[in-house]
N, C-alpha and C positions, 0 to 999 in steps of 0.2 A: 504494500500500500504506500502511496505517496501522500505526504502531508504538506501543509502550508500554514502560515499564520492567518488568522481571521482578521483581515484588514490590518489596522495599525496596532492591534492587541498582541499580547504575548501568547494567546490561546492557539494551540496547534490542533488543526482539524484535517480530516481526510479530504482528498480532492474530489470525492463523490459524497453526496449527502443523501442519506436514506429517507425518502419521503414516505409517509405512512397513511396518506389519505385513503388508500384502498383497504386499510385494515378495519374490518368491521363490515362496511357496506359490500365489499366484493371478496375479501379474503377472511376466512374464519380465524378464530383465535389461535388454534394449534398451528396452522400454516403461517400465520403472522409471526408467531414466536420462532418458528423454524427459520423464517427469512431473517429475523433480527439476529438469531444465533449465527447464521451463515455469514451475515454482514460483519458481525463482530469478529468472527474467526478469520475473516479476510483482512481485518484491520480497519474496516470502515467504522469510524468512531463518532460520526456526526449524524444525529437522528433528529428529524424535523417533524413536527405535528402542529395541531391547532386545537383550541378548545371546542370549536364547532364541528370538527371532523367526526363522522358517524352520521351526521346530517339528520334532518327531519326530527322524528321523535327519539332518535338515538344520538343526539348531540352529546359529545363527551365520550362516546364509546371507544374511539380510537385511543384517547389518552388512557382509558381504563385498561385496554389491551397491553399498552406499553407498561402500565403500572404493574400488572400481574407478571409481566416478563421480568421487570426489575425485582419483584418479590421472589423470583426463583433463585436469587443470590448469585454466587459464583463471580462476584466482582462486576456484574453487568452494569449497575448504575455508576460505579466508580470509573469504569472504562469509557463511558458514554458522555459525549458532549450533547446535552439535551436542549433542544429549542422548541418552544411552542409559541402560540400567538393569541392575541386578544383583539377584539373589536366586534365581531358578529354577535347577534342576539342569541342568548342561551335560553330564551323563553320557549316553552312548548306551545304548540298550536292552541290558540284559544286562551292562553294564559299570559299574554303579553302584559308586561308591567314596566313602568319607567325605570331607567337606570340599570338595565340589564344588557346594555350594549354600548358600543363606542368607547371613548377613552377618558371619560370623566374620572377624577381621582377615586370616586366611590366605586365605579364599576371595575377599574383596574385593580383596586384592593381586593374586592370580592372575587374577581376572576382568578387572580393569582392563587388565593387560598383554595378555590374550587379545583383548579388544575393540579395543585400540589397534592390534594387528597386523591384525585383520580389517578395521578401518576405514581402515587406511593413513594414520594421523595420529599426531602426537606428544602430543595432549592431547584431553580430552573437556571441553566447556564446562560441561555440567550432568550430573552423575553421580547417578542417581536410584535409591533403594531401592525395588524393585518391590513389596514387601510388608513388613509388620512381621515382625521376627524375635523371637519370644518367648523364644528361648534365649540370645540374645546381648545383653549390657547395652550401653546407649548409650555408656558410657565407652569400651568396646572399639571400637565402631564409629567414634566420633569420633577415637580415637587413630589408627586406620587411615586415615581421611579426612585428618587433619592431615598425615600422612606423604606421602600422595599429592599434596596441595596443595603441600607443600614441594618435592616432586620435580618439580612442574610437569606432572603427568599429568592432573589435573583442576583446574577453577577453582571450581566451586560444587557443592553437594550439594542434592539435592531428594528428595522422597518421592513415593510412589504408593500409593494404596489405604490410607492411614493414617487411623485414626479421630482425632477431635479431641484426645483425651487423649494419644495418642502423639505428635502434633505438639508438644503442650506439653512432654511429657517430653523429647523429642529436643532441643528448643531451650533448655529450661532447663539440660539437661546441657551443651550446647554453650556456653552463656553462662558457666557455671562454669569452663570451660576457656579462656575468652577467645576463642571461635571464633564465626564468623558463623552457623553452624547451617544449618538448612534454608531454602532461598530459594523453593521452589516445592512445590506438591502437585498431583499428577495424580490426579483422582478421577472416578468415574462421576457424571455430572451432566447432566441434560437436562430438557426440559419434562415428560416422563412420569416421571422419576426424580429427585425433588427433595429426597430425604432429606439430602443433603449440606448443605442450608441449616440443618439443625438444630444441628450441632456442628462439622462439618469447615470450612465456610466462615467461621464466626465465629472459629474458632481460627486459620485461615490469615490472616485480616485482622488479628487481634490481634498475631500474630507477624511480620507483614509478608511472608507468602508469596504469590507469584503463584499463581493457581488455573488449572490446565490441564484442562478437562473432556474426558474420553474418552467415546466412544460418544454423540456429540451428537445423532444421529438414532435412538438407542435400537435399534440393530440393524436399522435401516431402517423401523421402525414410524412414524417421524415424517417420512418422505420421501414421503408420499402413497401408502401401500401399498394402501389400499382402491381408490383411483381406478385405480392401475396394474393391479390385479387385475380390475377391472370393464372397463376400456377395452382393455387389452392381452392379457387372458387369462392374465397371468402370476400364478401362485399363489405366495403367500408360503411360505417354508420355514423350518425350524429354529425358533429362538426367536420369530421373527415369526409363524409359523403357530400356535405354541402360544398366543401372546398373543391372536391374532385369534379363536381358538376360544372365548375367554371373552367372553360377551355384553356385560358391563359395559365391558371394554376396547375392544371393537369399537364400541360406541355412543360412547365417548369420542373415539376416533379419527375416527369419522364426523363428530362435531360439530366437531372440529379442522379437518378438510378442508373442511367446509361453510363455516366461518368464513373460511378463507383464500380459498376460491373466490369468496366474496362480495366480498372486497377485491382480487381479482386477484393473489394472492400464491402463490408456489411453496412447497410445504410444507418441503422440505429447506432451502431458503435461509432461510425464516422461522425454522426451529428454530435455525439457526446465528446468525442476527441477534438472536434473543431472548437467547441466551447472552452475546452481546457487550454487552447492556444490563445484565447482572447485576453488582452491586458485587463488586469483588475479582477478577473473571475476567480473566486475561491474554489468553487466546485458546483456543478449542476446537481439539481435534485432528481434522483431517479425514484420512481414509484412502482416497484415490481409487485405484481399480483402473484407471481410464482417464483420458486427458487431458480428456475431456468432463466427467467428474465433478469434476475440479479446477476447471475453468472455472465450473461451477455454484457451487462453494464460494466462489470468489473474488467472485462477484456478491453474496454475502451481506454483504460489507464495505460495499457502497454502499446497502444497504437500510435505510431509516428506518421503523421501525414506529410507527404512530400510537398515541395513548393508548387509542383505542377498541379497536384490535387487541390491545394489551398487556393491557387489562382483560378482553377476551374470552378470551385465553389463560389468564389467572389463574383465570377462572371455570371453564374446562374442566379445567385441570390445577392445582388449588390446591396451594400449597406446605404444608409442615408447620407453618409459623408459627415465631415466634421462640422461642429456648430461654432460660430454662426455662418461660416463660409458656405455651407450647403444651401442655405436659404437667403443669405444676405448679399452675396456677390455673384 
C-alpha cells in the first residue's frame, strides 16, 4: 500500500479511500465486514462514511455496520483513519423536526454524539461537512468544531461538495480564530467530470487541503460500460443509461475504451490510476459492493500510465483549463 499525508496535516493515509455507502443498502453486514477486513489486510487504512448512509428509514445503518466491525477488536479501530460526515437530515419520514440537519452548533453537537454511538468509538478522525450551509456562519461552525476538538471527539475537520470560494471563506475564518481549519475536500472529480480543476482544486492546494475524489468511475461510465454491454449483454441503468443515450457521450466513451484496449488496460483501474496522477489528490474513494471489486481497485495502485496514454486521455476528456485564463482570456 502507498501512503501520503492528508493535505498539510501530519496524518498518513492510504492512497485509496474505502467508501462505505453501499454497506447496508446493497451489501449485507457479513460481506461488508469481509470487505473492511480485506481492505485493512491490504493496508488501506482510510475509511469514509456519513451519518445519513443507509438512507430512507435506515439512516445511520452504515455507521452501525462499521461500529460492529470495530467491536470485533483485533486493532481494527486503532489501525483505521475514520471519516464521517454531517449535514443531511436524520429525521425519519413523517417525523421531521427543527435542528436535525445542516451545520448549526446544536445539530453538529448532537450529530457527533449520535455517530460516535453508532460507530462504537470515542472519536472521529476526520469530521466532514457534507455540504455548504448557507444559513449558518462559519464563526458558529468553527466554534462548535473547537469544542468538539477540545472534548477529544474529533481530530480534524474536512469539507465535501464545497465550491472554491467556500473553502477560502471557511479557512480564512478558521485562521482568524487561530484554528487549523479544513484539512480535506471531498468532491466529484473524474476523467469525465473535471470541473473541479477550475476552482475547487486550486483552492484546496492553496489552503493545503487533501483532495478526496468521489465517484471516480462516474457512476460506472468509466468502468468499461460499453464493452460490458456488448460482451455480456448487461445494459446500463440509471445515470449511466441516460448518459449513454447521448450520442456525443457514447462516442467519447467508445474512444476511451478503444484507447485502453489498444494499450491492454482495464478501464476502471485506469480511471483510478489517472486520479492518482493529479496534483493535490490524496486518494479517490472506491465503493466496492464485493471483494472482487476491491481487488480491482487495489490493482490501480500499481498501474503506471505512460505519457502516451495520459495524453490520449486528455484529448478524449479535456479539462476546463486553468482559472481564470480558461474563461477570462
